[in-house]
Backbone bond lengths (Angstrom), bond angles and torsions (degrees), N, CA, C in turn:
res aa  C-N    CA-C-N  psi(-1)  N-CA   C-N-CA  omega(-1)  CA-C   N-CA-C  phi
1 M - - - 1.449 - - 1.434 115.84 -
2 T 1.467 119.46 33.62 1.347 117.54 -171.47 1.519 107.04 -153.27
3 N 1.375 110.43 155.05 1.519 119.84 172.33 1.524 108.37 -126.92
4 L 1.300 118.42 16.95 1.485 121.74 174.32 1.540 109.43 -91.10
5 N 1.313 113.72 153.92 1.458 116.95 175.45 1.610 104.71 -73.44
6 A 1.285 108.27 172.28 1.567 117.19 -172.86 1.468 109.66 -59.00
7 D 1.346 119.15 -48.14 1.412 123.68 -171.70 1.656 108.75 -63.94
8 M 1.329 118.53 -42.38 1.444 117.77 175.90 1.493 115.03 -68.79
9 A 1.279 114.31 -36.34 1.472 121.02 176.19 1.424 116.43 -56.73
10 S 1.392 115.65 -40.56 1.385 122.93 175.32 1.515 115.18 -67.08
11 N 1.319 112.89 -24.17 1.576 115.24 -176.23 1.484 108.04 -86.66
12 I 1.386 124.76 -15.50 1.400 122.22 176.13 1.551 111.87 -104.07
13 I 1.317 117.59 23.70 1.479 119.02 177.65 1.435 110.51 -63.10
14 R 1.378 118.58 -28.51 1.411 119.27 -178.67 1.656 117.48 -68.24
15 Y 1.260 109.06 -7.65 1.465 117.18 176.59 1.504 111.50 -92.96
16 K 1.315 119.23 -18.70 1.441 122.54 -167.45 1.485 112.32 -58.53
17 M 1.353 116.01 -47.96 1.497 115.21 -174.79 1.505 110.23 -64.59
18 L 1.291 117.16 -44.07 1.404 121.84 176.32 1.598 114.36 -54.90
19 M 1.276 108.27 -48.64 1.572 113.22 -174.97 1.541 109.05 -69.74
20 N 1.329 120.29 -33.26 1.447 117.40 -176.42 1.546 118.18 -87.56
21 T 1.267 114.63 -8.16 1.409 121.26 170.52 1.544 121.00 -105.92
22 S 1.368 110.66 -14.31 1.464 115.55 -179.13 1.435 114.49 -75.97
23 Q 1.304 117.58 141.54 1.444 121.88 171.89 1.385 118.45 -77.90
24 D 1.369 113.72 -9.97 1.495 121.73 -177.70 1.565 105.41 -86.61
25 A 1.281 111.82 151.64 1.525 118.19 179.46 1.619 111.51 -81.05
26 I 1.317 109.57 102.52 1.524 115.49 -174.12 1.527 107.82 -101.36
27 H 1.399 114.83 142.20 1.421 118.38 177.34 1.557 108.04 -158.31
28 I 1.357 111.97 154.10 1.408 122.78 173.66 1.524 113.89 -116.04
29 V 1.344 118.25 138.10 1.462 119.09 179.46 1.555 104.07 -135.09
30 D 1.330 111.30 159.29 1.534 115.07 179.87 1.501 105.72 -89.88
31 K 1.326 117.82 -169.48 1.487 124.21 -170.38 1.494 106.23 -71.47
32 Y 1.292 120.67 -22.43 1.423 119.61 179.13 1.596 116.49 -92.25
33 G 1.325 113.01 2.38 1.397 121.60 178.73 1.570 115.06 89.38
34 N 1.351 116.32 6.54 1.530 115.67 177.30 1.484 109.76 -73.20
35 L 1.395 113.25 143.13 1.456 118.41 -175.95 1.557 105.64 -83.28
36 L 1.305 113.50 131.20 1.492 119.29 -174.75 1.527 109.44 -115.93
37 E 1.350 120.06 -42.39 1.484 122.81 -172.38 1.552 107.42 -143.33
38 W 1.342 115.77 144.12 1.412 116.91 -175.91 1.566 108.89 -151.37
39 N 1.199 123.45 162.02 1.450 125.76 172.86 1.501 112.48 -104.69
40 E 1.322 118.24 173.14 1.487 120.23 -178.95 1.525 111.85 -62.26
41 A 1.331 115.91 -34.03 1.484 119.25 -177.38 1.512 111.47 -68.18
42 F 1.339 114.66 -31.37 1.498 116.62 175.62 1.482 113.48 -71.78
43 K 1.376 112.58 -38.86 1.516 113.15 177.34 1.599 110.70 -65.79
44 K 1.277 117.62 -36.96 1.604 117.87 176.36 1.463 105.86 -69.43
45 H 1.321 118.94 -37.58 1.403 119.67 -175.27 1.617 112.08 -57.76
46 L 1.295 115.32 -44.18 1.504 121.23 -179.88 1.426 112.87 -89.43
47 G 1.308 119.45 -27.51 1.553 120.05 -179.38 1.507 114.75 86.58
48 Y 1.362 119.65 14.15 1.435 123.74 -178.01 1.453 107.99 -88.89
49 S 1.408 120.86 165.00 1.395 124.82 168.03 1.468 113.30 -87.57
50 E 1.280 118.86 170.44 1.440 119.29 172.82 1.561 118.09 -54.60
51 E 1.262 112.93 -39.21 1.507 122.63 -176.20 1.477 107.12 -73.87
52 E 1.331 117.51 -32.64 1.444 119.78 -176.70 1.595 110.80 -78.21
53 L 1.327 112.06 -35.38 1.490 117.27 -179.17 1.578 109.41 -60.89
54 I 1.294 113.89 -39.64 1.484 117.18 -174.94 1.500 115.89 -55.19
55 H 1.395 114.05 -23.02 1.484 120.61 -176.97 1.540 113.09 -102.30
56 L 1.305 117.75 4.01 1.410 119.14 -171.13 1.603 112.03 -86.66
57 N 1.311 111.51 152.58 1.505 119.66 174.68 1.610 102.15 -121.91
58 I 1.351 111.00 158.75 1.410 119.20 -178.54 1.560 114.66 -51.32
59 V 1.422 113.72 -33.26 1.462 115.73 178.02 1.444 118.93 -68.14
60 D 1.434 111.96 -12.78 1.432 114.97 179.87 1.432 117.71 -75.72
61 W 1.363 116.38 -21.27 1.474 125.55 176.60 1.530 114.89 -114.98
62 D 1.407 115.26 -16.19 1.413 118.47 -176.93 1.569 109.52 -138.91
63 K 1.308 114.29 91.99 1.497 116.12 -172.22 1.436 114.76 -63.08
64 N 1.348 122.21 -16.00 1.428 124.11 -178.78 1.449 111.70 -66.57
65 W 1.358 114.00 -24.66 1.600 113.55 -175.90 1.549 107.53 -74.55
66 T 1.202 122.34 -6.56 1.495 119.21 173.61 1.502 113.15 -72.79
67 R 1.372 117.43 -12.77 1.397 120.23 176.75 1.534 112.48 -81.13
68 P 1.345 116.76 133.15 1.481 119.36 -176.44 1.539 113.78 -56.53
69 D 1.349 113.33 -37.93 1.523 116.85 178.28 1.532 114.18 -61.87
70 K 1.343 112.45 -30.61 1.457 116.40 178.36 1.587 113.16 -73.18
71 I 1.283 114.81 -35.57 1.413 121.98 -175.33 1.544 103.79 -74.97
72 E 1.348 118.21 -38.81 1.455 119.58 174.19 1.392 113.93 -64.56
73 L 1.373 122.05 -38.27 1.431 126.82 169.95 1.505 114.55 -51.62
74 M 1.375 109.02 -51.90 1.565 117.24 179.06 1.515 111.43 -51.75
75 H 1.390 113.95 -47.74 1.439 112.49 -179.00 1.503 116.40 -72.13
76 G 1.333 116.00 -22.47 1.395 116.96 -175.17 1.533 117.52 -104.98
77 I 1.389 111.07 28.41 1.409 116.71 -179.07 1.514 108.33 -76.72
78 P 1.405 118.39 145.96 1.432 119.04 178.18 1.556 116.55 -69.48
79 E 1.271 114.32 170.24 1.547 116.28 178.45 1.479 113.97 -54.98
80 E 1.324 119.51 -37.15 1.462 125.46 -173.08 1.492 108.49 -76.19
81 G 1.349 118.86 -11.71 1.466 117.83 -176.97 1.436 116.70 89.94
82 I 1.292 117.13 174.36 1.529 116.87 177.88 1.576 105.91 -139.01
83 S 1.351 115.04 160.78 1.395 124.25 173.15 1.566 113.13 -123.46
84 F 1.304 114.96 142.98 1.476 114.60 -178.33 1.587 103.71 -166.92
85 E 1.253 110.32 161.31 1.594 115.75 171.08 1.422 111.18 -95.52
86 A 1.462 109.27 155.26 1.510 113.72 -175.50 1.605 102.43 -155.14
87 I 1.311 114.97 -179.84 1.423 121.54 -177.05 1.532 104.46 -126.02
88 H 1.297 120.43 120.32 1.373 125.35 174.15 1.550 112.86 -99.41
89 T 1.316 117.74 136.84 1.419 124.17 177.05 1.480 113.64 -100.84
90 T 1.339 122.67 116.80 1.476 119.72 -178.58 1.562 112.73 -78.80
91 K 1.339 114.63 174.47 1.395 118.06 177.64 1.524 115.80 -54.80
92 D 1.285 117.91 -32.26 1.446 125.65 177.17 1.472 114.67 -83.04
93 G 1.350 120.10 0.11 1.438 124.17 179.87 1.454 113.90 86.61
94 I 1.288 122.87 10.38 1.425 126.98 177.44 1.460 109.98 -79.61
95 E 1.369 118.61 130.16 1.364 126.44 -178.66 1.606 110.12 -90.64
96 K 1.329 119.06 129.43 1.416 119.82 -178.68 1.558 106.08 -126.55
97 N 1.377 112.48 136.76 1.484 117.94 174.64 1.482 107.11 -81.27
98 V 1.319 116.57 134.42 1.488 116.36 -178.61 1.518 109.53 -136.37
99 D 1.292 118.84 154.37 1.416 124.91 169.87 1.469 112.36 -101.60
100 I 1.286 122.35 119.44 1.393 122.48 -171.43 1.534 114.36 -111.39
101 K 1.269 113.97 139.49 1.471 121.58 174.54 1.516 106.38 -121.37
102 L 1.432 113.27 115.70 1.538 118.53 -175.64 1.494 111.77 -117.06
103 N 1.331 115.74 128.05 1.386 122.85 170.54 1.437 115.41 -125.71
104 K 1.344 123.95 154.29 1.361 128.14 176.26 1.479 115.19 -111.24
105 F 1.320 119.34 153.15 1.333 125.43 174.84 1.457 114.73 -154.30
106 Y 1.493 118.19 160.88 1.421 113.99 -169.81 1.598 105.93 -123.19
107 E 1.323 117.64 139.00 1.440 122.29 175.86 1.626 105.74 -127.46
108 D 1.294 114.37 119.11 1.585 117.75 179.30 1.445 106.64 55.24
109 N 1.325 118.46 45.66 1.502 126.33 175.69 1.413 115.01 62.43
110 E 1.390 116.81 12.38 1.428 124.79 172.89 1.467 112.06 -95.35
111 L 1.383 117.35 134.96 1.444 123.76 -175.93 1.631 110.55 -85.69
112 F 1.284 119.90 131.69 1.480 123.22 179.30 1.478 108.14 -138.67
113 F 1.387 123.16 153.30 1.332 130.91 179.23 1.604 111.37 -119.21
114 Y 1.427 104.94 129.37 1.458 111.71 177.29 1.538 107.48 -109.72
115 S 1.330 114.92 127.81 1.506 121.26 -173.27 1.546 112.70 -132.92
116 T 1.259 112.03 141.76 1.489 120.85 172.18 1.518 108.50 -115.81
117 A 1.265 116.39 136.76 1.504 117.00 178.83 1.562 105.13 -125.33
118 R 1.328 114.83 130.15 1.586 119.19 172.73 1.400 111.19 -114.56
119 D 1.368 117.71 126.47 1.423 123.39 -179.58 1.472 111.52 -67.58
120 I 1.389 116.44 118.70 1.450 121.68 -177.51 1.600 107.70 -120.57
121 T 1.317 114.78 20.15 1.471 119.93 -175.22 1.609 109.50 -57.96
122 L 1.305 115.47 -48.50 1.508 116.30 179.26 1.428 111.73 -63.59
123 Q 1.332 119.80 -43.52 1.432 125.37 -179.77 1.453 108.75 -54.24
124 K 1.313 115.79 -49.82 1.564 122.39 -178.42 1.519 110.92 -64.40
125 K 1.300 121.73 -32.39 1.442 126.27 -178.75 1.576 103.91 -74.28
126 I 1.264 117.55 -43.07 1.549 119.18 177.06 1.478 108.28 -60.70
127 Q 1.302 117.08 -45.48 1.534 114.75 179.67 1.471 115.05 -63.77
128 K 1.310 116.98 -32.24 1.446 119.27 176.42 1.517 112.24 -72.87
129 D 1.299 115.15 -38.27 1.461 120.34 176.99 1.517 112.13 -61.00
130 I 1.290 116.05 -43.55 1.429 126.20 -178.93 1.554 108.44 -63.17
131 K 1.304 118.05 -47.05 1.454 125.27 177.65 1.455 112.71 -60.34
132 R 1.398 111.09 -42.01 1.516 116.64 -178.69 1.495 110.73 -71.69
133 A 1.421 118.40 -35.03 1.406 121.75 174.81 1.561 112.55 -65.63
134 V 1.372 114.09 -38.35 1.443 115.82 177.02 1.481 113.78 -63.02
135 I 1.353 111.75 -51.10 1.498 116.06 176.21 1.508 113.24 -51.34
136 Q 1.464 115.49 -46.77 1.409 119.80 -176.40 1.485 109.38 -63.03
137 G 1.307 114.13 -38.61 1.527 120.85 -178.88 1.500 108.65 -61.34
138 E 1.391 115.68 -43.39 1.495 120.81 -176.72 1.552 106.42 -65.30
139 E 1.219 115.16 -42.36 1.540 118.82 -176.84 1.579 107.49 -66.02
140 N 1.292 113.94 -39.34 1.551 114.59 -176.61 1.606 107.22 -69.11
141 E 1.306 112.96 -35.68 1.548 116.07 179.12 1.425 109.46 -62.00
142 K 1.405 115.32 -45.53 1.623 117.96 -176.64 1.424 106.26 -63.85
143 R 1.376 119.35 -46.37 1.480 123.22 -178.32 1.597 110.60 -56.58
144 S 1.375 111.42 -40.98 1.594 114.67 -177.47 1.489 105.40 -65.63
145 I 1.341 118.53 -44.44 1.488 119.44 -173.76 1.523 108.77 -64.31
146 R 1.333 116.79 -41.98 1.508 118.52 172.47 1.488 114.75 -50.89
147 V 1.313 112.63 -50.06 1.520 121.19 -178.88 1.583 108.34 -62.56
148 E 1.297 117.39 -46.55 1.453 118.64 175.26 1.563 113.77 -57.97
149 L 1.345 115.56 -46.39 1.426 115.98 -178.31 1.503 112.46 -62.91
150 H 1.313 114.61 -39.96 1.529 117.74 177.61 1.434 114.39 -65.82
151 E 1.366 120.67 -46.87 1.437 127.62 -172.88 1.497 112.35 -76.09
152 K 1.299 115.81 -40.43 1.511 119.39 -164.36 1.567 111.42 -108.35
153 I 1.280 116.10 -15.60 1.469 119.88 -178.22 1.519 113.22 -119.79
154 D 1.333 112.17 -52.87 1.557 118.28 -177.16 1.557 109.53 -64.94
155 Q 1.282 114.99 -51.55 1.543 117.21 -175.81 1.611 111.34 -61.45
156 P 1.296 116.47 -45.39 1.475 114.53 177.41 1.531 116.61 -66.49
157 L 1.336 115.26 -32.15 1.431 118.89 174.85 1.495 112.91 -70.64
158 T 1.411 114.77 -39.84 1.404 114.53 174.10 1.475 114.23 -64.27
159 G 1.330 119.87 -33.23 1.506 123.87 176.33 1.474 107.44 -64.29
160 A 1.342 118.71 -44.17 1.465 122.45 -176.95 1.477 111.01 -64.63
161 K 1.348 117.74 -33.95 1.475 118.75 -180.00 1.556 108.13 -69.77
162 I 1.345 118.66 -40.88 1.457 120.82 -179.99 1.509 109.02 -64.26
163 F 1.310 117.02 -44.56 1.548 119.61 178.95 1.546 107.23 -60.63
164 L 1.359 121.29 -43.82 1.425 117.82 -178.73 1.543 112.07 -63.20
165 S 1.319 117.23 -33.96 1.507 119.81 179.51 1.466 106.87 -65.05
166 L 1.306 123.73 -45.42 1.475 130.26 177.31 1.513 109.17 -60.89
167 Y 1.394 120.90 -43.76 1.380 122.46 175.55 1.569 112.67 -58.28
168 M 1.276 115.55 -44.55 1.439 122.63 -177.61 1.598 110.08 -59.94
169 K 1.323 113.11 -30.95 1.439 117.49 -172.37 1.625 109.62 -84.44
170 N 1.439 118.53 -40.39 1.328 116.46 -170.37 1.627 111.27 -123.69
171 G 1.369 117.04 -9.36 1.447 120.60 174.67 1.453 114.34 75.06
172 D 1.472 119.50 15.68 1.521 119.29 -176.09 1.388 111.62 -70.32
173 R 1.336 119.93 121.75 1.439 127.25 -176.28 1.543 110.84 -60.53
174 K 1.402 116.20 -35.22 1.474 118.54 179.80 1.497 109.30 -63.32
175 I 1.188 119.53 -35.10 1.553 119.70 179.38 1.451 111.82 -67.72
176 L 1.340 117.23 -34.81 1.480 120.32 173.34 1.448 112.42 -67.10
177 D 1.298 121.04 -35.05 1.430 125.12 178.48 1.587 106.00 -67.38
178 E 1.294 117.75 -42.11 1.495 118.46 179.35 1.418 111.43 -64.05
179 T 1.273 115.78 -37.36 1.521 122.43 178.90 1.530 111.04 -62.66
180 L 1.351 116.87 -42.90 1.465 121.94 175.51 1.512 114.02 -62.12
181 V 1.378 115.34 -37.71 1.442 118.50 176.34 1.535 112.30 -64.45
182 L 1.266 115.92 -42.29 1.518 122.70 178.95 1.561 104.54 -64.18
183 L 1.205 124.09 -52.49 1.447 124.60 177.68 1.531 116.22 -52.34
184 E 1.316 111.94 -47.47 1.454 118.13 175.19 1.531 114.68 -59.20
185 E 1.347 111.54 -40.68 1.546 119.31 175.50 1.470 110.36 -61.19
186 S 1.454 119.31 -40.25 1.351 121.65 -178.89 1.516 114.09 -68.29
187 I 1.363 113.87 -39.92 1.493 119.64 177.08 1.500 107.35 -60.88
188 N 1.257 119.47 -50.52 1.547 119.31 -176.58 1.521 111.50 -60.86
189 N 1.307 116.59 -40.21 1.452 122.62 177.25 1.490 110.71 -60.14
190 I 1.315 116.59 -42.91 1.436 119.12 178.78 1.475 117.10 -65.94
191 R 1.374 112.44 -31.92 1.538 119.57 173.90 1.492 107.31 -67.65
192 D 1.382 116.68 -45.79 1.512 119.61 -175.63 1.531 106.16 -58.74
193 L 1.311 118.72 -46.07 1.476 125.46 -172.05 1.529 105.93 -65.77
194 S 1.301 117.63 -41.27 1.467 116.36 -178.14 1.569 114.56 -68.90
195 H 1.378 110.46 -27.77 1.440 114.95 174.27 1.559 109.91 -71.06
196 V 1.245 124.26 -30.94 1.380 133.61 177.78 1.516 107.40 -63.20
197 V 1.340 114.34 -61.75 1.452 127.42 -172.94 1.498 110.84 -59.85
198 A 1.352 116.50 -47.59 1.492 122.24 179.42 1.485 112.48 -69.34
199 L 1.420 114.80 138.30 1.337 121.71 179.10 1.548 110.03 -110.61
200 P 1.403 118.24 123.50 1.380 118.92 -179.78 1.541 112.78 -68.37
201 N 1.368 112.99 164.07 1.404 119.72 -178.97 1.496 109.76 -78.42
202 L 1.269 117.21 78.27 1.516 119.86 -176.24 1.470 116.46 -62.91
203 K 1.374 116.72 -19.37 1.492 119.08 177.93 1.588 109.33 -69.08
204 D 1.393 115.02 -36.34 1.537 116.76 -178.92 1.531 112.57 -93.56
205 T 1.291 117.04 -38.42 1.444 123.03 -171.33 1.556 111.25 -90.53
206 G 1.261 120.48 -27.72 1.463 127.16 178.89 1.546 109.64 81.21
207 L 1.281 113.02 164.35 1.461 117.91 -171.96 1.629 111.27 -72.45
208 E 1.205 117.35 -42.68 1.467 121.39 175.22 1.526 115.71 -51.17
209 S 1.315 113.59 -56.03 1.501 121.61 175.75 1.434 112.42 -58.66
210 S 1.354 118.75 -39.29 1.503 120.25 -177.81 1.533 110.80 -69.72
211 V 1.303 114.53 -38.25 1.579 117.28 177.17 1.497 105.74 -62.89
212 L 1.253 120.43 -52.81 1.418 125.88 -178.63 1.536 112.18 -51.66
213 L 1.341 115.44 -44.66 1.370 117.70 -179.17 1.475 111.53 -65.02
214 F 1.385 117.06 -47.25 1.439 123.03 -178.68 1.400 111.24 -55.55
215 T 1.408 120.33 -48.34 1.472 120.61 -177.04 1.495 109.61 -70.64
216 K 1.189 120.48 -27.57 1.507 120.29 175.67 1.529 110.44 -66.14
217 Q 1.360 114.19 -45.91 1.447 116.83 179.61 1.621 117.17 -63.33
218 I 1.395 108.29 -38.94 1.507 112.48 172.14 1.513 115.67 -65.52
219 N 1.308 113.98 -37.27 1.468 120.99 -176.81 1.594 113.49 -68.99
220 E 1.375 112.10 -18.95 1.537 112.92 176.54 1.458 109.67 -63.00
221 H 1.328 125.55 -25.87 1.454 126.35 -177.42 1.552 110.18 -119.60
222 H 1.261 116.71 -10.35 1.499 118.85 177.28 1.568 110.92 -142.42
223 P 1.378 110.94 79.88 1.425 121.10 -171.76 1.586 110.30 -63.92
224 I 1.420 113.66 132.66 1.431 118.60 178.03 1.536 105.29 -161.21
225 A 1.271 122.00 143.04 1.405 127.47 179.82 1.554 106.44 -74.80
226 Y 1.352 120.19 132.67 1.334 124.45 -178.49 1.464 112.19 -142.94
227 K 1.298 112.14 152.38 1.511 118.02 -177.93 1.520 109.06 -132.58
228 L 1.369 123.62 131.19 1.427 122.42 177.07 1.511 109.32 -121.71
229 T 1.353 111.77 123.17 1.479 118.74 177.93 1.516 106.67 -114.68
230 V 1.290 113.84 128.01 1.474 122.27 -174.77 1.522 109.72 -130.99
231 N 1.341 117.77 127.39 1.423 120.88 -178.13 1.594 107.66 -150.91
232 F 1.242 118.16 78.05 1.490 121.39 179.73 1.473 108.52 -162.93
233 D 1.341 115.16 157.69 1.514 125.37 -179.64 1.468 109.96 -89.61
234 E 1.321 119.97 99.68 1.418 121.35 -177.66 1.597 113.56 -64.40
235 S 1.263 114.80 -27.85 1.460 114.34 -177.66 1.487 117.88 -63.82
236 R 1.366 118.97 -17.95 1.427 123.08 179.14 1.560 111.88 -81.02
237 Y 1.340 116.99 -5.68 1.469 117.41 -170.33 1.585 108.60 -116.52
238 S 1.200 115.65 144.08 1.543 126.63 -177.91 1.463 107.60 -66.19
239 L 1.387 119.66 156.32 1.359 121.96 177.93 1.494 112.99 -68.66
240 D 1.374 118.93 -27.12 1.470 120.55 179.09 1.464 109.28 -73.28
241 F 1.428 116.70 -34.43 1.399 117.27 179.93 1.577 113.96 -66.33
242 K 1.391 112.36 -43.12 1.323 119.13 177.71 1.563 117.20 -63.07
243 T 1.433 111.93 -31.39 1.408 119.51 178.98 1.571 104.37 -70.81
244 N 1.273 117.44 -36.36 1.531 119.17 -177.23 1.499 108.67 -68.50
245 I 1.445 122.24 -37.41 1.425 126.77 178.27 1.597 109.71 -65.40
246 Y 1.339 111.10 -40.76 1.432 114.94 179.11 1.505 112.36 -60.87
247 R 1.359 117.89 -49.51 1.456 119.72 177.70 1.525 112.76 -61.95
248 I 1.264 118.22 -37.06 1.496 120.45 176.88 1.496 109.60 -57.59
249 I 1.378 118.44 -55.33 1.400 121.19 177.68 1.467 116.88 -58.92
250 Q 1.263 114.26 -40.11 1.490 121.78 177.92 1.576 110.89 -59.18
251 E 1.449 113.62 -45.47 1.398 118.00 -179.82 1.469 112.22 -63.85
252 A 1.353 119.00 -46.86 1.444 127.44 -177.61 1.590 107.12 -62.42
253 Y 1.295 115.48 -45.14 1.470 117.85 -179.34 1.529 116.63 -61.58
254 R 1.432 110.80 -41.82 1.397 116.13 -178.48 1.578 110.99 -69.84
255 N 1.344 113.25 -35.60 1.458 116.01 175.72 1.540 110.77 -61.68
256 T 1.327 115.81 -37.41 1.463 116.47 172.29 1.415 116.21 -61.28
257 I 1.176 117.92 -46.58 1.519 128.53 176.87 1.471 110.62 -54.37
258 T 1.315 114.50 -50.34 1.491 121.93 -167.44 1.560 110.65 -80.98
259 H 1.336 116.37 -35.43 1.467 116.02 -171.98 1.467 118.78 -123.25
260 S 1.346 118.15 -14.00 1.521 116.26 -169.29 1.587 112.14 -85.86
261 R 1.330 117.62 -27.32 1.521 122.14 -169.26 1.555 109.94 59.31
262 A 1.334 116.61 34.49 1.431 124.29 -177.30 1.450 108.66 -76.04
263 N 1.392 114.37 151.37 1.513 119.98 172.79 1.583 108.47 -98.86
264 N 1.301 115.86 -21.27 1.492 120.01 -175.35 1.461 109.22 -139.41
265 V 1.363 118.51 142.28 1.518 121.98 173.64 1.542 104.97 -142.07
266 E 1.359 110.49 137.52 1.591 119.25 176.40 1.477 110.49 -117.64
267 I 1.252 113.87 128.51 1.457 121.67 174.56 1.622 110.32 -111.32
268 V 1.316 111.35 134.10 1.502 117.32 -174.41 1.527 110.30 -131.18
269 I 1.291 113.63 127.28 1.524 120.64 167.33 1.376 112.36 -119.31
270 M 1.374 125.26 101.00 1.389 126.35 -171.27 1.463 113.38 -127.68
271 E 1.226 121.77 136.58 1.455 129.21 -177.25 1.616 105.07 -105.74
272 T 1.374 117.09 129.48 1.420 126.41 179.28 1.578 104.96 -113.66
273 A 1.198 115.27 -177.04 1.493 120.73 179.00 1.436 116.78 -55.18
274 F 1.421 113.45 -37.44 1.414 121.93 -171.94 1.523 111.27 -125.27
275 K 1.279 119.25 -16.31 1.522 118.60 -172.26 1.566 110.13 -131.12
276 L 1.300 114.00 159.93 1.431 119.59 166.79 1.547 105.48 -113.55
277 K 1.339 116.26 119.46 1.458 123.97 -172.79 1.507 111.33 -105.40
278 I 1.333 120.20 134.56 1.431 131.33 177.32 1.496 107.95 -119.31
279 A 1.338 120.45 133.95 1.438 121.87 172.22 1.555 106.71 -142.17
280 V 1.341 106.26 143.56 1.471 115.51 170.27 1.529 108.37 -130.57
281 I 1.311 120.63 115.03 1.428 121.58 -169.67 1.505 109.29 -131.80
282 D 1.385 112.71 133.63 1.495 117.09 179.48 1.481 109.06 -133.12
283 D 1.287 112.60 167.65 1.449 124.56 -179.00 1.592 112.95 -106.67
284 G 1.296 118.83 33.37 1.436 125.91 -169.99 1.589 112.16 -86.81
285 I 1.245 116.28 -161.19 1.438 121.87 -172.12 1.580 115.17 -79.82
286 G 1.298 111.27 -8.20 1.454 121.37 174.68 1.545 111.90 64.88
287 F 1.423 117.37 -176.98 1.421 119.98 179.87 1.543 108.32 -166.04
288 N 1.229 117.05 175.07 1.495 123.14 177.36 1.498 107.07 -91.54
289 P 1.268 120.98 109.50 1.523 124.48 -177.37 1.458 115.06 -50.91
290 D 1.385 116.07 -39.10 1.452 120.83 -178.99 1.576 112.22 -66.26
291 D 1.356 116.52 -20.58 1.400 114.75 179.44 1.596 114.86 -90.28
292 K 1.456 110.23 -7.88 1.441 116.20 -175.51 1.570 113.19 -116.89
293 M 1.300 116.42 4.30 1.549 116.65 -168.92 1.528 109.56 -66.74
294 N 1.316 114.85 -26.32 1.512 115.02 -177.52 1.650 111.25 -99.45
295 S 1.294 110.52 13.09 1.551 114.62 178.36 1.606 107.47 -69.15
296 I 1.356 115.34 158.36 1.384 117.48 -177.30 1.427 112.15 -62.62
297 G 1.338 121.27 -45.15 1.457 123.72 -177.34 1.608 111.48 -62.97
298 I 1.257 117.54 -49.41 1.498 115.60 -178.35 1.526 110.09 -67.16
299 T 1.378 117.21 -34.93 1.399 118.17 -178.92 1.601 112.30 -65.87
300 K 1.326 114.71 -34.76 1.463 122.48 175.14 1.517 108.45 -63.36
301 I 1.292 120.24 -44.00 1.487 120.62 -179.22 1.393 111.68 -69.01
302 N 1.428 120.36 -44.15 1.461 118.77 179.66 1.449 113.71 -65.02
303 T 1.361 116.24 -32.55 1.513 115.81 175.46 1.483 114.68 -66.32
304 R 1.277 114.49 -35.39 1.576 114.16 -179.83 1.512 109.33 -75.55
305 V 1.357 117.64 -31.88 1.399 120.35 176.01 1.530 113.84 -64.81
306 E 1.281 116.79 -42.41 1.399 120.64 -177.70 1.534 114.81 -67.20
307 V 1.336 114.72 -33.46 1.516 123.01 179.69 1.508 106.69 -55.14
308 Y 1.203 120.89 -37.33 1.533 121.00 -177.62 1.459 111.82 -114.70
309 N 1.366 115.11 34.67 1.426 122.47 164.22 1.589 113.07 61.39
310 G 1.279 112.35 30.85 1.506 120.40 179.78 1.554 114.30 -92.56
311 T 1.232 113.32 172.93 1.572 119.12 178.70 1.528 105.19 -127.04
312 C 1.348 111.25 140.61 1.618 114.48 -178.05 1.567 102.57 -130.32
313 I 1.361 109.06 129.71 1.465 115.37 176.66 1.587 107.71 -121.67
314 I 1.297 118.45 121.61 1.506 126.77 177.28 1.448 110.07 -102.34
315 D 1.368 115.69 118.28 1.453 119.66 -175.53 1.558 102.18 -119.78
316 S 1.364 115.37 116.29 1.486 118.32 178.13 1.494 106.59 -159.86
317 M 1.402 116.28 158.16 1.455 121.92 167.17 1.471 105.32 -156.23
318 P 1.333 120.33 156.55 1.471 123.92 -179.48 1.505 112.79 -48.76
319 G 1.323 118.35 124.58 1.476 121.61 175.92 1.432 115.03 89.22
320 K 1.419 117.86 -8.16 1.459 126.10 -169.12 1.548 113.73 -109.44
321 G 1.322 118.86 5.38 1.500 121.64 -175.76 1.561 110.30 69.86
322 C 1.253 117.05 -164.22 1.448 122.35 -173.74 1.521 112.10 -150.74
323 S 1.299 114.17 137.81 1.530 120.28 171.84 1.484 109.28 -125.09
324 I 1.315 117.35 131.69 1.401 127.65 173.93 1.518 110.14 -114.35
325 K 1.335 118.59 107.96 1.474 123.31 -172.31 1.634 108.78 -117.36
326 I 1.260 111.85 123.77 1.485 119.20 -173.53 1.527 107.86 -125.63
327 E 1.303 113.56 140.73 1.501 120.60 178.70 1.600 109.27 -133.19
328 F 1.382 110.96 133.70 1.425 119.68 174.50 1.463 111.32 -118.90
329 P 1.397 124.07 145.73 1.364 123.44 173.75 1.570 109.42 -71.16
330 L 1.306 116.42 145.78 1.427 118.91 -179.41 1.502 112.33 -71.87
331 P 1.412 119.76 145.08 1.442 121.54 -176.04 1.474 110.53 -66.04
């Protein structure tokens, strides 16, 4: 497993145990980038045979090292070494994201480089997926607000304007009363929307109190009997995670108020031995989940659930109410 001469090989014996037991891909190259020594993990990492590895140069698996500035960086690294991210290309042409730790050492006045590579391809994919989900969630949020503004504020105000024009022409008191109703509806809708957009200070008030306040504010204009059951330790969860939970419950509750015609709704936040469980259950008119999976509300909920590796089950059918049950792994 070597392309070093016998004298040099004897001088790197101290690396053998680490190299052969490490799960990281460890390798040694000379000052020209020629591969001299490697461990089994490096061989598996690139997919080459022993015979093929003997003839490889660093440019064969890391194309960035063909750049003069990279070669200069390699020779100018400090004694304590450097860390950076790179992309390795396997024998089959598969690109892998890796975290590199690179050190230099001298043997008989010859410069060599000792490197460890850790595959972070999955980690990078997860990071990209999370960023994509967050971006998609933000776009869904903006689209939802645009719809709310159009349907619940713009349309009533437009109607009020038309009624006022009619009133100015004939002075009919009934038309004025209709106008006042539309204006009152718009005011209430603006209040509801402001409650949705604004985020409570969860750090100070806590999740349970924030959910109670939100439901109370909504119920001022949309009365419904509700029950909140909470049994979990908030202190073990991050503020970002609790914010996510708040937004999920908020969206599910608003969907119930807007669409379900329910008389009762129950909200549950419950911690078990291995899961955090969230449920929003109503006794409304229900719906066919297959027809609503691409709706703005459900899409927003699913996006927020996926960001934290949770699962979401929506159980509903016409005339049978709706239950949204979500589970997250404990931190």
